[in-house]
VEXMI-258644 format. One record per atom (N, C-alpha, C): residue number from 1; x, y, z; atom name. Coordinates in nm, 4 decimals. Each point is the difference from the previous one (the first is absolute). Layout:
BEGIN
{atom NUM {X Y Z} "CA"} ...
//
This chain:
BEGIN
{atom 1 {0.0496 -0.1227 0.0001} "N"} {atom 1 {-0.0629 0.1394 0.0327} "CA"} {atom 1 {0.1031 0.0959 0.0051} "C"} {atom 2 {-0.0544 0.1196 -0.1373} "N"} {atom 2 {0.0646 0.1024 -0.0267} "CA"} {atom 2 {0.0552 0.1144 0.1324} "C"} {atom 3 {0.0809 0.0852 0.0918} "N"} {atom 3 {-0.0187 0.0530 0.0735} "CA"} {atom 3 {-0.0597 0.1174 -0.0400} "C"} {atom 4 {-0.0781 0.0403 0.1306} "N"} {atom 4 {-0.0791 0.1603 -0.0439} "CA"} {atom 4 {0.0827 0.0743 -0.0395} "C"} {atom 5 {-0.0314 0.0980 -0.0254} "N"} {atom 5 {0.0609 0.1505 -0.0288} "CA"} {atom 5 {0.0019 0.0226 0.1124} "C"} {atom 6 {0.1131 0.0775 0.0358} "N"} {atom 6 {0.0466 0.1618 0.0950} "CA"} {atom 6 {-0.0260 0.0741 -0.0355} "C"} {atom 7 {-0.0152 0.0984 0.1320} "N"} {atom 7 {-0.0974 0.1547 -0.0555} "CA"} {atom 7 {0.1016 0.0845 -0.0557} "C"} {atom 8 {0.1374 -0.0220 -0.0299} "N"} {atom 8 {0.0841 0.0661 -0.1133} "CA"} {atom 8 {-0.0359 -0.0782 -0.1304} "C"} {atom 9 {-0.0060 -0.0737 -0.0367} "N"} {atom 9 {0.0015 -0.0873 -0.1175} "CA"} {atom 9 {-0.1877 0.0362 -0.0704} "C"} {atom 10 {-0.0726 -0.0091 0.0939} "N"} {atom 10 {-0.1310 0.0751 -0.0344} "CA"} {atom 10 {0.0206 0.1502 -0.0492} "C"} {atom 11 {0.0506 0.1041 0.0974} "N"} {atom 11 {0.0354 0.1276 -0.0154} "CA"} {atom 11 {0.1026 0.0156 -0.1064} "C"} {atom 12 {0.0745 -0.1023 -0.0868} "N"} {atom 12 {0.0844 -0.0187 -0.1076} "CA"} {atom 12 {-0.0409 0.0210 -0.0826} "C"} {atom 13 {-0.1223 -0.1062 -0.0349} "N"} {atom 13 {-0.0797 -0.0497 -0.0737} "CA"} {atom 13 {-0.0947 0.1177 -0.0389} "C"} {atom 14 {-0.1129 0.0701 0.0830} "N"} {atom 14 {-0.0366 0.1217 -0.0024} "CA"} {atom 14 {0.0918 0.0803 -0.0789} "C"} {atom 15 {0.1127 0.0599 0.0181} "N"} {atom 15 {0.0822 0.0780 -0.0135} "CA"} {atom 15 {0.0403 0.0266 -0.1689} "C"} {atom 16 {-0.0045 -0.1447 -0.0315} "N"} {atom 16 {0.0570 -0.0584 -0.1251} "CA"} {atom 16 {-0.1862 0.0585 -0.1201} "C"} {atom 17 {-0.0692 -0.0703 0.0865} "N"} {atom 17 {-0.1457 0.0291 -0.1537} "CA"} {atom 17 {-0.0803 0.1024 0.0256} "C"} {atom 18 {0.0163 0.0893 0.0907} "N"} {atom 18 {-0.0367 0.1123 0.0425} "CA"} {atom 18 {0.1341 0.1291 -0.0196} "C"} {atom 19 {0.0599 -0.0331 -0.0523} "N"} {atom 19 {0.1477 0.1276 -0.0141} "CA"} {atom 19 {-0.0166 0.0870 0.0802} "C"} {atom 20 {0.0447 -0.0538 0.1542} "N"} {atom 20 {0.0306 0.0599 0.0985} "CA"} {atom 20 {0.1240 -0.0523 0.0701} "C"} {atom 21 {0.0802 0.0569 0.1115} "N"} {atom 21 {0.0952 -0.0259 0.0076} "CA"} {atom 21 {-0.0448 -0.1290 0.1571} "C"} {atom 22 {0.0966 -0.0906 0.0169} "N"} {atom 22 {-0.0137 -0.0709 0.1115} "CA"} {atom 22 {-0.0524 0.0358 0.1033} "C"} {atom 23 {0.0702 0.1434 0.0505} "N"} {atom 23 {-0.0292 0.0514 0.1090} "CA"} {atom 23 {-0.1165 0.0794 0.0589} "C"} {atom 24 {-0.0481 0.0460 -0.2057} "N"} {atom 24 {-0.1568 0.0683 0.0173} "CA"} {atom 24 {-0.0913 -0.1138 0.0145} "C"} {atom 25 {0.0226 -0.1692 -0.0640} "N"} {atom 25 {-0.0604 -0.1065 -0.0287} "CA"} {atom 25 {-0.0401 -0.0454 0.2169} "C"} {atom 26 {0.0838 0.0110 0.0766} "N"} {atom 26 {0.0189 -0.0665 0.0913} "CA"} {atom 26 {-0.0668 0.0794 0.0946} "C"} {atom 27 {-0.0146 0.1611 -0.0344} "N"} {atom 27 {-0.0887 0.0762 0.1138} "CA"} {atom 27 {-0.1433 -0.0185 -0.0373} "C"} {atom 28 {-0.0200 -0.0346 -0.1614} "N"} {atom 28 {-0.1350 -0.0258 -0.0308} "CA"} {atom 28 {-0.0470 -0.0912 0.0898} "C"} {atom 29 {0.0910 -0.1257 0.0350} "N"} {atom 29 {-0.0704 -0.1052 0.0820} "CA"} {atom 29 {-0.0112 -0.0220 0.0879} "C"} {atom 30 {0.0627 0.0980 0.1153} "N"} {atom 30 {-0.0142 0.0556 0.1524} "CA"} {atom 30 {-0.0908 0.0627 0.0049} "C"} {atom 31 {-0.0608 0.1168 -0.1136} "N"} {atom 31 {-0.1087 0.0719 0.0257} "CA"} {atom 31 {-0.1081 -0.0563 -0.0048} "C"} {atom 32 {-0.0067 -0.1205 -0.1289} "N"} {atom 32 {-0.1180 -0.0593 -0.0067} "CA"} {atom 32 {0.0166 -0.0934 0.1743} "C"} {atom 33 {0.0762 -0.0618 0.0834} "N"} {atom 33 {-0.0114 -0.0942 0.0357} "CA"} {atom 33 {-0.0186 0.1045 0.1321} "C"} {atom 34 {0.0462 0.1332 0.0240} "N"} {atom 34 {-0.0246 0.0918 0.1079} "CA"} {atom 34 {-0.1694 0.0478 -0.0122} "C"} {atom 35 {-0.0876 -0.0084 -0.1405} "N"} {atom 35 {-0.1446 0.0422 -0.0316} "CA"} {atom 35 {-0.0426 -0.1416 0.0292} "C"} {atom 36 {0.0295 -0.1168 0.0303} "N"} {atom 36 {-0.0362 -0.1514 0.0075} "CA"} {atom 36 {-0.0563 0.0389 0.1582} "C"} {atom 37 {0.1406 0.0158 0.1198} "N"} {atom 37 {-0.0037 -0.0435 0.0925} "CA"} {atom 37 {-0.1000 0.1260 0.0754} "C"} {atom 38 {-0.0220 0.0886 -0.1071} "N"} {atom 38 {-0.0681 0.1482 0.0873} "CA"} {atom 38 {-0.1710 -0.0557 -0.0164} "C"} {atom 39 {-0.0514 -0.0382 -0.1055} "N"} {atom 39 {-0.1153 0.0006 -0.0815} "CA"} {atom 39 {-0.0513 -0.1625 0.0181} "C"} {atom 40 {0.0764 -0.0968 0.0775} "N"} {atom 40 {-0.0149 -0.1330 0.0471} "CA"} {atom 40 {-0.1566 -0.0025 0.0610} "C"} {atom 41 {-0.0123 0.1002 0.0849} "N"} {atom 41 {-0.1413 -0.0264 0.0371} "CA"} {atom 41 {-0.1234 -0.0088 -0.0290} "C"} {atom 42 {0.0336 0.1140 -0.1315} "N"} {atom 42 {-0.1056 0.0552 -0.0595} "CA"} {atom 42 {-0.0047 -0.1304 -0.1542} "C"} {atom 43 {0.0448 -0.1006 0.0100} "N"} {atom 43 {0.0530 -0.0618 -0.1281} "CA"} {atom 43 {0.0878 0.0231 -0.0747} "C"} {atom 44 {0.1059 -0.0442 -0.0285} "N"} {atom 44 {0.1061 0.1187 -0.1001} "CA"} {atom 44 {-0.0317 -0.1116 -0.1324} "C"} {atom 45 {-0.0056 0.0614 -0.1259} "N"} {atom 45 {-0.0544 -0.0858 -0.1370} "CA"} {atom 45 {0.1758 -0.0063 -0.0634} "C"} {atom 46 {-0.0023 -0.0974 -0.0579} "N"} {atom 46 {0.1524 0.0456 -0.1050} "CA"} {atom 46 {-0.0107 -0.0675 -0.1107} "C"} {atom 47 {-0.0759 0.0879 -0.0765} "N"} {atom 47 {-0.0830 -0.0095 -0.1794} "CA"} {atom 47 {0.0587 -0.1512 -0.0409} "C"} {atom 48 {-0.0862 -0.1217 -0.0240} "N"} {atom 48 {0.0752 -0.0976 -0.1176} "CA"} {atom 48 {0.0704 -0.0727 0.1232} "C"} {atom 49 {-0.0045 0.0167 0.1128} "N"} {atom 49 {0.1186 -0.1170 0.1065} "CA"} {atom 49 {-0.0981 -0.0572 0.0453} "C"} {atom 50 {-0.0312 0.1345 0.1322} "N"} {atom 50 {-0.1064 -0.0742 0.1117} "CA"} {atom 50 {-0.0732 0.1126 0.0788} "C"} {atom 51 {-0.0360 -0.0875 0.1149} "N"} {atom 51 {-0.0045 0.1504 0.1211} "CA"} {atom 51 {0.0606 -0.0406 0.1449} "C"} {atom 52 {0.0310 0.1055 0.0487} "N"} {atom 52 {0.0251 -0.0258 0.1686} "CA"} {atom 52 {-0.1488 0.0363 0.0792} "C"} {atom 53 {-0.0138 -0.1098 0.0769} "N"} {atom 53 {-0.0832 0.0459 0.0878} "CA"} {atom 53 {0.0115 -0.0936 0.1541} "C"} {atom 54 {-0.0746 0.1078 0.0867} "N"} {atom 54 {-0.0076 -0.0145 0.1121} "CA"} {atom 54 {-0.1420 -0.1040 0.0683} "C"} {atom 55 {0.0182 -0.1107 0.0501} "N"} {atom 55 {-0.0862 -0.1181 0.0192} "CA"} {atom 55 {0.0394 -0.0068 0.1363} "C"} {atom 56 {-0.1530 -0.0020 0.0664} "N"} {atom 56 {-0.0166 -0.0164 0.1333} "CA"} {atom 56 {-0.0066 -0.1379 0.0733} "C"} {atom 57 {0.0822 -0.0977 0.0349} "N"} {atom 57 {-0.0119 -0.1411 0.0525} "CA"} {atom 57 {-0.0714 -0.0414 0.1083} "C"} {atom 58 {-0.1135 -0.0942 0.0093} "N"} {atom 58 {-0.0385 -0.0082 0.1069} "CA"} {atom 58 {0.0785 -0.0726 0.1137} "C"} {atom 59 {-0.0351 -0.0064 0.1322} "N"} {atom 59 {0.0530 -0.0825 0.1083} "CA"} {atom 59 {-0.0187 -0.1345 -0.0497} "C"} {atom 60 {0.0568 -0.1181 0.0402} "N"} {atom 60 {0.0172 -0.1615 -0.0445} "CA"} {atom 60 {0.0408 -0.0236 0.0936} "C"} {atom 61 {-0.0110 -0.1208 0.0174} "N"} {atom 61 {0.0639 -0.1364 0.0803} "CA"} {atom 61 {0.0737 -0.1145 -0.0989} "C"} {atom 62 {0.1919 0.0462 0.0432} "N"} {atom 62 {0.0526 -0.0772 -0.0525} "CA"} {atom 62 {0.0795 -0.1208 0.0428} "C"} {atom 63 {0.1132 -0.0510 -0.0922} "N"} {atom 63 {0.0504 -0.0603 0.1688} "CA"} {atom 63 {0.1471 -0.0259 -0.0262} "C"} {atom 64 {0.0465 0.0090 0.0817} "N"} {atom 64 {0.1673 -0.0664 0.0390} "CA"} {atom 64 {0.0411 -0.0891 -0.0590} "C"} {atom 65 {0.0497 0.0585 -0.1255} "N"} {atom 65 {0.0660 -0.1600 -0.0588} "CA"} {atom 65 {0.0764 -0.0823 0.1033} "C"} {atom 66 {0.1500 0.0623 0.0696} "N"} {atom 66 {0.0385 -0.0592 0.0704} "CA"} {atom 66 {-0.0503 -0.1391 0.1156} "C"} {atom 67 {-0.0976 0.0832 0.0544} "N"} {atom 67 {-0.0693 -0.0484 0.1308} "CA"} {atom 67 {-0.1455 -0.0477 -0.0348} "C"} {atom 68 {-0.0697 0.0592 -0.1270} "N"} {atom 68 {-0.0885 -0.0587 -0.0773} "CA"} {atom 68 {-0.1592 0.0832 0.1096} "C"} {atom 69 {0.0618 0.0893 0.0685} "N"} {atom 69 {-0.0776 0.0900 0.1205} "CA"} {atom 69 {-0.0679 0.0745 -0.0411} "C"} {atom 70 {-0.1324 0.0277 -0.0022} "N"} {atom 70 {-0.0856 0.0626 -0.0161} "CA"} {atom 70 {0.0156 0.1402 0.0322} "C"} {atom 71 {0.0100 0.0849 -0.1064} "N"} {atom 71 {0.0637 0.1884 0.0463} "CA"} {atom 71 {-0.0760 0.0883 -0.0576} "C"} {atom 72 {-0.0762 0.0858 0.0349} "N"} {atom 72 {-0.1037 0.1023 -0.0457} "CA"} {atom 72 {0.0970 0.1236 -0.0511} "C"} {atom 73 {-0.0314 -0.0180 -0.1757} "N"} {atom 73 {0.0857 0.1057 -0.0375} "CA"} {atom 73 {-0.0880 0.0958 -0.0014} "C"} {atom 74 {0.0673 0.1999 0.0251} "N"} {atom 74 {-0.1221 0.1198 0.0084} "CA"} {atom 74 {0.0181 -0.0211 -0.1476} "C"} {atom 75 {-0.0958 0.0868 -0.0061} "N"} {atom 75 {-0.0705 0.1173 -0.1211} "CA"} {atom 75 {0.1519 0.1352 -0.0455} "C"} {atom 76 {-0.0225 -0.0433 -0.1156} "N"} {atom 76 {0.1474 0.0869 -0.0335} "CA"} {atom 76 {-0.0557 0.0853 -0.1338} "C"} {atom 77 {0.0745 0.0467 -0.0727} "N"} {atom 77 {-0.0458 0.1397 -0.0917} "CA"} {atom 77 {0.1505 -0.0596 -0.1025} "C"} {atom 78 {-0.0103 -0.0129 -0.1308} "N"} {atom 78 {0.1288 -0.1105 -0.0628} "CA"} {atom 78 {-0.0468 0.0990 -0.1608} "C"} {atom 79 {0.0994 0.0253 -0.0644} "N"} {atom 79 {0.0078 0.0526 -0.1126} "CA"} {atom 79 {0.0533 -0.1077 -0.0858} "C"} {atom 80 {-0.0952 0.0068 -0.1271} "N"} {atom 80 {-0.0196 -0.1468 -0.1269} "CA"} {atom 80 {0.0079 0.0946 -0.1093} "C"} {atom 81 {0.0609 -0.0355 -0.0619} "N"} {atom 81 {0.0350 -0.0202 -0.1735} "CA"} {atom 81 {-0.1134 -0.0441 -0.0801} "C"} {atom 82 {-0.0849 0.0563 -0.0389} "N"} {atom 82 {-0.0868 -0.0849 -0.1328} "CA"} {atom 82 {0.0507 0.0207 -0.1368} "C"} {atom 83 {-0.0208 -0.0824 -0.0625} "N"} {atom 83 {0.0968 -0.0091 -0.1218} "CA"} {atom 83 {-0.1157 0.0478 -0.1493} "C"} {atom 84 {0.0313 0.1493 -0.0616} "N"} {atom 84 {-0.1032 -0.0269 -0.1208} "CA"} {atom 84 {-0.0491 -0.1008 -0.1028} "C"} {atom 85 {-0.0616 -0.0064 -0.0277} "N"} {atom 85 {-0.0644 -0.1429 -0.1004} "CA"} {atom 85 {0.1062 0.0868 -0.1374} "C"} {atom 86 {0.0106 0.0751 -0.0600} "N"} {atom 86 {0.1238 0.0738 -0.0920} "CA"} {atom 86 {0.0661 -0.1095 0.0221} "C"} {atom 87 {0.1580 0.0302 0.1483} "N"} {atom 87 {0.1044 -0.0679 0.0244} "CA"} {atom 87 {-0.0540 -0.1366 0.0076} "C"} {atom 88 {-0.1039 -0.0764 0.0653} "N"} {atom 88 {0.0024 -0.1467 -0.0426} "CA"} {atom 88 {0.0030 -0.0657 -0.1482} "C"} {atom 89 {-0.1094 0.1140 -0.0812} "N"} {atom 89 {0.0307 -0.0733 -0.1184} "CA"} {atom 89 {0.1171 -0.0114 -0.0379} "C"} {atom 90 {0.0863 0.1425 0.0040} "N"} {atom 90 {0.1153 0.0027 -0.0990} "CA"} {atom 90 {0.1154 -0.1179 0.0096} "C"} {atom 91 {0.0191 -0.0382 0.1924} "N"} {atom 91 {0.0941 -0.0327 0.0479} "CA"} {atom 91 {-0.0519 -0.1769 -0.0807} "C"} {atom 92 {-0.0929 -0.0242 0.0584} "N"} {atom 92 {-0.0728 -0.1585 0.0026} "CA"} {atom 92 {-0.0809 -0.0180 -0.1538} "C"} {atom 93 {-0.0161 0.0876 -0.0796} "N"} {atom 93 {-0.1036 -0.0116 -0.1078} "CA"} {atom 93 {-0.1142 0.0121 0.0087} "C"} {atom 94 {-0.0562 0.0436 -0.1093} "N"} {atom 94 {-0.1826 0.0435 0.0386} "CA"} {atom 94 {-0.0683 -0.1994 -0.0472} "C"} {atom 95 {-0.0690 -0.0287 0.1009} "N"} {atom 95 {-0.1382 -0.1065 -0.0159} "CA"} {atom 95 {-0.1009 0.0180 -0.1190} "C"} 
//
C-alpha cells in the first residue's frame, strides 16, 4: 500500500497545479485547516470532499477487554468526517 502524502507534498502538488509558490500553497492549507477548526461546530464543508460534523454520543454500557467487567461509558461530543458522494464515486467508481 502506498504511503499517504505529507503536508509538504500536498503543498508542492497544489503549488505546481495552481502556479503558486510552495510557501503560498502551504499557507492556503493552513488557512483552510484553521477555518475548519473554527467552524466545525456549525458543520464545515469542503466541496467535493466531505464535511466535518460535531456529533453527540449517548452514554452506554461497555466492557473492559482485559477483565470482562462491565463499565459505564459517559456521553461525549466527537468530531466526524462524512465523505461526499462525489469523492466516493471518484475513488471507488460510480455504481
